[in-house]
C-alpha positions in Angstrom: 137.5 351.7 216.7 134.3 352.4 215.1 135.8 350.5 211.8 136.6 347.3 213.8 133.5 347.9 215.7 132.4 347.5 211.7 133.7 344.9 210.6 133.0 342.4 213.6 129.4 343.7 213.0 129.4 342.8 209.1 131.6 339.2 209.2 128.8 338.0 211.8 126.1 339.6 209.7 127.7 337.7 206.6 128.6 334.7 208.8 123.9 334.6 209.5 122.8 335.1 206.3 125.9 331.7 205.4 124.3 330.0 207.5 120.4 331.2 206.6 121.1 330.3 202.9 122.8 327.2 204.1 119.3 326.0 206.3 117.3 327.8 203.6 118.7 325.6 200.7 119.1 322.3 203.0 114.9 323.0 203.3 114.7 323.1 199.5 116.5 319.7 198.9 115.1 318.1 201.5 111.1 319.4 200.7 111.8 317.9 196.8 113.4 315.0 198.1 110.8 314.3 200.1 108.3 314.4 197.6 110.5 313.0 195.3 110.2 309.7 197.7 106.3 310.3 198.2 106.1 309.5 194.4 108.8 306.5 194.2 107.1 305.0 197.6 103.5 305.4 195.8 105.2 303.8 192.0 106.2 300.8 194.2 103.4 300.0 195.8 101.5 300.6 192.4 103.5 297.8 190.8 103.4 295.5 194.1 99.2 295.7 193.4 99.6 295.3 190.1 101.7 291.0 190.4 99.2 288.5 190.0 97.8 288.0 193.7 95.5 285.2 192.4 97.3 281.9 192.9 96.2 278.7 192.7 94.4 276.2 195.4 95.0 272.7 196.0 91.9 271.2 195.4 88.7 272.4 193.1 87.9 276.1 191.8 89.4 279.1 193.8 86.5 280.0 195.7 85.8 284.6 196.3 87.3 286.6 199.4 91.2 286.8 200.0 93.0 284.2 202.1 94.3 286.6 204.4 91.4 288.4 205.6 90.3 284.0 206.6 93.6 283.6 209.0 93.1 286.4 210.9 89.4 285.5 211.2 91.2 282.5 212.2 93.8 283.9 214.7 90.6 285.9 216.6 88.6 282.7 217.2 91.1 281.6 219.6 91.4 282.3 223.1 92.3 286.1 224.4 96.0 286.4 224.0 96.5 283.4 221.6 97.2 280.9 224.3 97.4 278.1 222.8 100.1 275.9 225.4 98.0 272.6 225.0 98.3 271.9 221.3 102.0 273.4 221.9 103.1 270.6 224.5 101.8 267.8 221.9 103.7 269.3 219.2 106.8 269.2 221.4 105.9 265.9 223.3 103.3 263.6 222.1 102.1 262.0 225.0 98.8 260.4 225.8 97.9 263.3 228.4 99.4 265.8 226.0 97.1 264.3 223.4 94.2 264.5 225.3 94.3 267.8 226.3 94.9 269.3 222.4 91.8 267.0 221.2 90.2 268.8 224.4 91.5 272.5 223.0 91.0 271.8 219.4 87.1 270.7 220.6 86.2 273.7 221.6 87.9 276.3 219.1 86.6 274.1 215.9 86.4 277.7 213.6 89.6 278.3 214.0 90.5 275.6 212.0 87.5 275.4 209.5 88.4 279.2 208.8 91.7 278.8 208.0 90.9 276.0 205.5 88.7 278.5 203.9 91.2 280.9 203.4 93.2 278.7 201.7 90.5 277.7 199.4 90.8 281.0 198.2 92.1 282.2 195.0 93.0 285.9 196.3 95.7 286.5 198.9 97.0 289.8 198.2 97.6 292.6 201.2 95.7 295.5 200.8 96.4 297.3 204.3 99.5 297.8 205.6 98.7 295.3 208.2 101.2 292.7 208.8 100.1 289.1 207.5 100.0 286.7 210.9 100.0 282.8 211.5 102.3 281.4 213.3 100.1 280.6 216.0 97.2 279.1 214.0 100.2 277.2 211.9 100.4 275.3 215.8 96.5 274.2 215.2 97.1 273.5 212.0 100.0 270.7 212.6 98.4 270.1 216.0 95.3 268.7 213.8 97.3 267.0 211.1 99.4 264.9 213.8 96.1 264.1 215.1 94.6 262.6 211.8 97.4 260.8 211.6 97.1 259.1 214.7 93.6 258.1 213.5 94.7 256.6 210.2 93.3 259.8 208.4 96.2 259.7 206.3 95.6 261.5 203.2 93.7 264.4 205.3 97.1 264.8 207.5 98.6 265.4 204.9 96.4 267.6 203.2 96.1 270.5 206.0 99.9 270.4 205.9 99.7 271.3 202.5 97.3 273.9 203.2 99.4 275.2 205.9 102.3 275.5 202.9 99.9 277.9 201.4 99.5 279.9 203.9 103.3 280.4 205.0 103.8 281.2 200.7 101.2 283.8 201.1 102.6 285.4 204.6 105.3 285.5 202.7 104.7 286.9 199.2 103.0 289.5 201.2 105.9 290.5 203.3 109.1 292.0 202.9 112.5 290.3 202.9 113.0 290.2 206.5 109.9 289.2 207.6 110.7 285.7 209.8 107.4 284.0 210.5 106.2 282.7 207.1 109.3 281.5 206.8 108.8 279.6 210.2 106.0 278.7 209.2 106.9 277.0 205.7 110.0 275.6 208.2 107.8 274.0 210.7 105.0 272.6 208.2 108.2 270.9 205.4 109.4 268.9 207.7 106.3 267.2 209.4 105.4 266.9 205.7 109.1 265.1 204.8 108.0 262.9 208.0 104.9 261.7 206.5 106.8 261.4 202.8 109.4 259.2 204.5 106.8 257.1 206.3 106.1 252.9 204.9 102.4 254.4 205.8 101.6 256.2 202.8 99.7 254.8 200.2 100.3 255.6 196.7 97.5 257.9 196.1 98.1 259.8 199.5 102.0 260.5 197.9 100.7 261.2 193.9 98.1 264.5 196.3 101.6 265.6 197.9 103.2 265.6 194.9 100.8 267.8 192.9 100.2 270.1 195.7 103.9 270.5 196.1 103.6 271.3 192.2 100.9 273.5 192.3 102.9 275.2 195.6 105.7 275.6 193.9 104.1 277.3 190.2 103.5 280.4 192.5 106.4 280.4 195.0 106.7 283.6 196.3 110.1 285.8 194.1 113.0 286.6 196.5 112.9 289.8 194.1 109.6 291.3 194.6 110.1 290.6 198.9 113.2 293.1 198.2 111.1 295.8 196.5 108.3 295.0 199.6 111.1 295.7 202.1 112.2 299.3 200.3 108.6 299.6 199.2 107.6 299.4 203.5 110.5 301.2 204.5 109.8 304.6 202.3 106.0 304.4 203.6 107.5 304.0 207.0 109.0 306.5 207.1 106.5 308.6 205.3 104.1 308.1 207.7 106.6 308.5 211.0 107.3 312.1 208.8 110.0 312.4 212.4 113.1 310.4 213.4 111.8 310.0 216.7 108.6 308.4 215.3 110.7 306.4 212.9 112.9 305.0 215.4 110.1 304.0 217.7 108.0 302.5 214.7 111.3 300.6 213.8 112.3 299.2 217.2 115.2 301.1 217.0 117.6 300.3 220.7 121.1 302.0 219.9 122.1 305.4 220.5 119.9 308.2 218.7 121.7 309.1 215.2 123.2 312.7 214.3 122.6 313.5 211.0 125.5 315.8 210.6 126.4 313.8 207.2 122.8 315.4 205.9 123.5 319.1 206.9 121.7 318.4 210.1 118.8 317.5 208.4 116.7 314.1 209.7 114.7 313.7 207.3 117.4 313.8 204.8 118.9 311.5 207.1 115.6 309.4 206.8 115.4 309.6 202.2 119.2 308.3 202.3 118.5 305.2 204.0 115.5 304.9 201.8 117.1 305.7 199.0 120.0 303.6 199.7 118.0 300.8 200.6 115.9 301.1 197.6 119.6 300.9 195.1 120.6 297.9 196.3 117.3 295.5 196.4 117.0 296.6 192.9 120.0 295.5 192.1 119.6 292.7 194.4 116.6 291.7 192.9 117.3 291.9 189.0 120.4 290.0 189.5 118.0 287.1 190.9 116.6 286.3 187.9 120.0 284.6 186.7 121.9 281.6 187.4 122.8 281.3 191.1 126.7 281.5 190.7 125.9 285.4 188.9 123.4 286.1 191.4 125.3 285.2 194.6 128.2 287.4 192.9 126.1 290.8 192.5 124.7 289.7 195.6 128.1 289.6 197.8 129.3 293.0 196.0 126.4 295.3 196.9 126.5 293.4 200.7 130.6 294.7 200.7 129.1 297.6 199.4 127.2 297.8 202.4 129.2 297.0 204.6 131.2 300.4 203.9 128.7 302.4 204.2 129.0 305.3 206.9 125.8 306.9 209.5 125.1 305.9 212.1 121.3 304.6 211.1 122.6 303.5 207.2 124.5 301.2 208.9 122.3 299.7 211.0 120.0 299.1 209.1 122.0 297.6 206.6 123.7 295.3 208.7 122.5 292.7 207.8 124.0 290.7 204.6 121.2 290.6 201.6 122.9 287.0 200.7 121.6 285.3 203.8 118.3 285.5 203.1 118.4 285.5 199.3 120.4 281.7 199.6 117.6 281.1 202.5 114.6 281.6 200.1 116.9 279.3 197.2 117.5 276.6 199.9 113.4 276.2 200.8 112.8 276.2 197.5 115.3 273.3 196.7 114.1 271.3 199.5 110.5 271.8 198.4 111.6 270.0 195.1 113.5 267.2 197.0 110.9 266.4 198.7 108.3 267.0 195.6 110.6 264.2 193.8 110.5 261.8 196.9 106.7 261.5 196.7 106.6 261.2 193.2 109.0 258.3 193.1 107.2 256.7 196.3 104.1 257.0 194.7 105.3 255.9 190.9 108.7 255.1 190.7 110.0 257.3 188.3 112.3 260.0 189.0 111.6 263.6 188.0 113.1 266.3 186.4 113.1 269.6 188.5 115.5 272.8 188.3 117.3 272.9 190.8 118.0 276.4 192.5 121.7 276.2 192.9 122.4 274.1 189.4 120.7 273.1 186.3 118.5 270.0 187.8 118.3 268.6 190.7 120.0 264.8 190.9 119.4 261.3 192.1 121.3 257.9 192.3 119.8 254.9 193.7 122.9 252.9 195.5 122.6 249.7 197.8 119.0 249.6 198.5 118.0 253.6 198.7 117.7 256.1 196.7 118.8 259.7 196.9 118.0 262.5 195.8 119.9 266.3 196.3 120.5 269.7 195.1 124.3 270.9 194.7 123.8 274.2 197.5 124.9 276.8 197.9 128.7 276.4 197.1 127.0 275.6 193.4 129.3 272.5 193.8 127.7 268.8 193.1 129.9 266.7 195.5 128.0 263.2 194.7 125.4 263.6 197.0 127.2 264.1 199.5 125.3 266.0 202.6 122.2 266.4 204.6 118.5 267.1 204.6 119.8 270.7 206.6 121.7 272.9 203.7 123.0 274.7 207.4 126.8 273.5 207.4 126.8 270.7 204.4 128.0 270.1 201.2 125.1 269.2 199.3 121.4 269.4 200.4 120.3 265.3 200.5 117.5 263.7 200.9 117.4 259.9 201.4 114.8 257.2 201.6 114.3 253.2 201.5 113.3 251.6 198.0 
């Protein structure tokens, strides 16, 4: 009997020692890998800070100051809650009543537009803190003013504002990360407004050449997709380090699913968060390096990474890795292709000459004159030249096409 009790006691002690040893080992690994993650994030921040953050301006010489600071000040000069309903109503429907109310609104808040213009004249646009660059509300003010100027016959000023808005969108994208949507939304809205102006018969040669030159300047400082990927990995790591605990991390992440359990990581929630960071960083690095290659090669690399991501295990990792990176990579190239097509169209309308510009999805952008119309196109995401068969909207289209009357 005594032997049995002693055996049981010995067994329990061995189990407790094994658990204690495992716990201490896991904590040791956790502490070491946390320190490694912290160093990696600091290295990523140093790399981001070392990237060229001075970018060209559209007119004259760059002014001192940081553009992002001015964009924030412009936002602060709008009404509490940033209620810009009169402006939004006019953008949606250009009626006389909406125009009058929008004009009155802009006259009451002239500082927002003036401060925005000061920001676009700055040569620096690097985010030095962790605040997110915002500008969607300011963009509505700018688009509204551009339309009012157009109606008054002040074509050059109207187009200058839209070019400035594209510059702000680039500043937002450059300082954001791959999943940020605000910069892309501002970019899309400004580009569509500018397309309508370029296709309008009311623009003269001078205005068209200003647009062509402005788009060329903007293209020279277009944000690299690989940088946005590394910004995402850096932001994720920084968020984990700041949160420290899983619960705070899930709150910051706005995670709306069942709380994940770290059983695959020895029930260490920190190791689970570290695994998420390490996987995302590895994926982003692969795709960032591949994005420097041709679209065919880059797409193949990204699709391979996406297939691996789809097989990841662990609830938290699967949720964070659920969005295919090929989609956002393609979106980035589509935006650049459309901007270059617009530059070609503006230059052609202003000079009658066709520019030779690179196609983000192929070799060079293409053009053809047919039946009194001029067509410019990119081969699009499938990489196949369909002879200019497609539409301006790349979604569901073969080629990405911009067409105008001669």
